[in-house]
C-alpha positions as CSV (number, residue, x, y, z in Angstrom):
1,M,9.4,37.1,-23.7
2,K,7.7,35.1,-20.9
3,H,4.4,37.0,-21.5
4,N,4.5,36.2,-25.2
5,C,5.1,32.5,-24.5
6,L,2.1,32.3,-22.2
7,R,-0.1,34.1,-24.7
8,A,1.1,31.6,-27.5
9,L,0.3,28.7,-25.2
10,A,-3.1,30.1,-24.3
11,S,-4.1,30.5,-28.0
12,L,-2.7,27.0,-28.8
13,A,-5.0,25.5,-26.1
14,M,-8.0,26.6,-28.1
15,F,-7.1,24.1,-30.8
16,I,-6.6,21.1,-28.5
17,P,-9.7,18.9,-29.0
18,V,-11.8,18.1,-26.0
19,A,-13.1,14.5,-25.6
20,A,-16.6,14.7,-27.0
21,A,-19.6,12.5,-26.0
22,A,-19.7,11.0,-29.5
23,A,-16.1,9.6,-29.0
24,R,-17.2,7.9,-25.7
25,I,-20.2,6.0,-27.1
26,T,-20.0,2.5,-28.5
27,I,-22.6,1.9,-31.2
28,A,-23.9,-1.5,-32.2
29,D,-26.5,-3.0,-34.5
30,P,-27.9,0.1,-36.2
31,W,-30.8,-0.6,-38.5
32,V,-34.0,1.0,-39.8
33,R,-37.4,-0.7,-40.3
34,A,-39.0,0.9,-43.4
35,L,-42.7,1.2,-43.0
36,P,-45.4,2.8,-45.3
37,G,-45.2,6.5,-44.6
38,N,-42.4,6.4,-41.9
39,A,-39.6,4.4,-40.6
40,A,-38.2,3.4,-37.2
41,G,-34.5,3.3,-36.3
42,Y,-33.0,0.9,-33.8
43,V,-29.5,0.9,-32.3
44,T,-27.6,-0.1,-29.1
45,L,-25.6,2.7,-27.4
46,T,-23.1,2.1,-24.6
47,N,-21.6,4.9,-22.6
48,D,-18.0,4.0,-22.1
49,S,-17.2,7.0,-19.9
50,D,-17.4,7.8,-16.2
51,K,-19.9,10.6,-16.9
52,T,-23.5,10.8,-18.0
53,I,-23.9,11.4,-21.7
54,T,-27.2,12.7,-23.1
55,L,-28.5,12.1,-26.6
56,V,-30.6,15.2,-27.5
57,G,-31.4,14.6,-31.1
58,V,-31.0,12.8,-34.4
59,R,-31.1,14.1,-38.0
60,S,-30.9,12.4,-41.4
61,N,-31.1,13.5,-45.0
62,A,-33.2,10.3,-45.5
63,C,-36.0,11.7,-43.3
64,G,-37.9,14.9,-43.2
65,M,-37.6,14.8,-39.4
66,V,-36.2,12.3,-36.9
67,M,-37.6,12.2,-33.3
68,L,-36.6,10.3,-30.2
69,H,-39.7,8.1,-29.3
70,K,-40.7,5.7,-26.7
71,T,-43.4,3.1,-26.9
72,S,-45.2,2.4,-23.6
73,R,-47.9,-0.1,-22.7
74,D,-50.6,0.6,-20.2
75,G,-53.5,-1.8,-19.6
76,G,-52.8,-3.6,-22.9
77,M,-52.8,-0.3,-24.9
78,A,-49.6,0.8,-26.6
79,S,-48.8,4.4,-27.1
80,M,-45.9,6.4,-28.5
81,S,-44.5,9.6,-27.0
82,D,-41.7,12.0,-28.0
83,M,-38.7,12.2,-25.7
84,A,-36.6,15.4,-25.5
85,E,-33.5,13.4,-24.6
86,V,-32.1,10.0,-23.6
87,K,-29.6,9.9,-20.8
88,L,-26.9,7.2,-20.7
89,S,-25.5,6.8,-17.2
90,P,-21.8,5.9,-16.9
91,H,-21.1,2.5,-18.4
92,E,-24.8,2.0,-19.2
93,T,-26.1,0.3,-22.3
94,V,-29.4,1.6,-23.8
95,K,-31.1,-0.4,-26.5
96,F,-33.4,1.2,-29.1
97,A,-35.6,-1.7,-30.1
98,P,-39.1,-2.5,-31.4
99,G,-41.7,-2.0,-28.7
100,G,-39.5,0.4,-26.7
101,L,-37.1,3.3,-27.5
102,H,-36.7,4.1,-31.2
103,L,-35.8,6.8,-33.7
104,M,-39.0,7.8,-35.5
105,C,-38.2,8.9,-39.1
106,M,-41.1,11.0,-40.4
107,E,-41.4,11.7,-44.2
108,P,-38.7,9.2,-45.3
109,T,-37.1,10.0,-48.7
110,A,-36.6,7.6,-51.6
111,A,-33.3,6.6,-49.9
112,M,-35.3,4.7,-47.2
113,K,-35.5,1.4,-49.2
114,P,-34.8,-2.1,-47.9
115,G,-31.3,-3.2,-48.9
116,K,-29.9,0.4,-48.8
117,T,-28.0,2.2,-46.1
118,V,-28.8,5.6,-44.7
119,T,-26.8,7.9,-42.4
120,M,-28.3,9.3,-39.2
121,V,-26.4,11.8,-37.1
122,L,-26.7,11.4,-33.4
123,E,-26.5,14.7,-31.5
124,F,-25.3,15.0,-27.9
125,S,-25.8,17.7,-25.3
126,D,-22.1,18.7,-25.5
127,K,-22.7,19.6,-29.2
128,S,-20.7,16.6,-30.4
129,E,-22.2,14.6,-33.3
130,N,-21.7,11.0,-34.5
131,P,-22.8,10.0,-38.0
132,V,-23.9,6.4,-38.1
133,S,-24.8,4.1,-41.1
134,F,-28.1,2.3,-40.6
135,A,-29.0,-0.7,-42.7
136,V,-32.6,-0.3,-44.1
137,K,-34.7,-3.5,-43.7
138,N,-38.3,-4.3,-44.5
139,A,-41.2,-4.4,-42.0
140,A,-40.2,-8.0,-41.0
141,G,-36.7,-6.8,-40.2
142,H,-35.1,-8.5,-43.2
């Protein structure tokens, strides 16, 4: 009897949800700047936990591909580079903004029109995901 109870508890433990990274992130001001041929997404992420959380990818049906990008300046020259991940230290806020970190949407679909909303799914290293609605704005940010 005792053995059966332990086995039942062990199998029940598999169904208890574990706190995922997506649940410990506060998301603010998500928007996308629609540009000819591509689009750039901006958002502010705050890690509300006591552990480092790592954003490892983004996907969206509104884009053929979404990449984590960073704009850097060196000697007056700006360049963009891919990033494999973005780490958020405990209680850190990371801002994706024009001229810095951003979500590069390649091959945007017809859904990427100013005035519309598109969903981007943030993917974290613990395999958790967070779908986020992004307002689509024009090149001037309106």
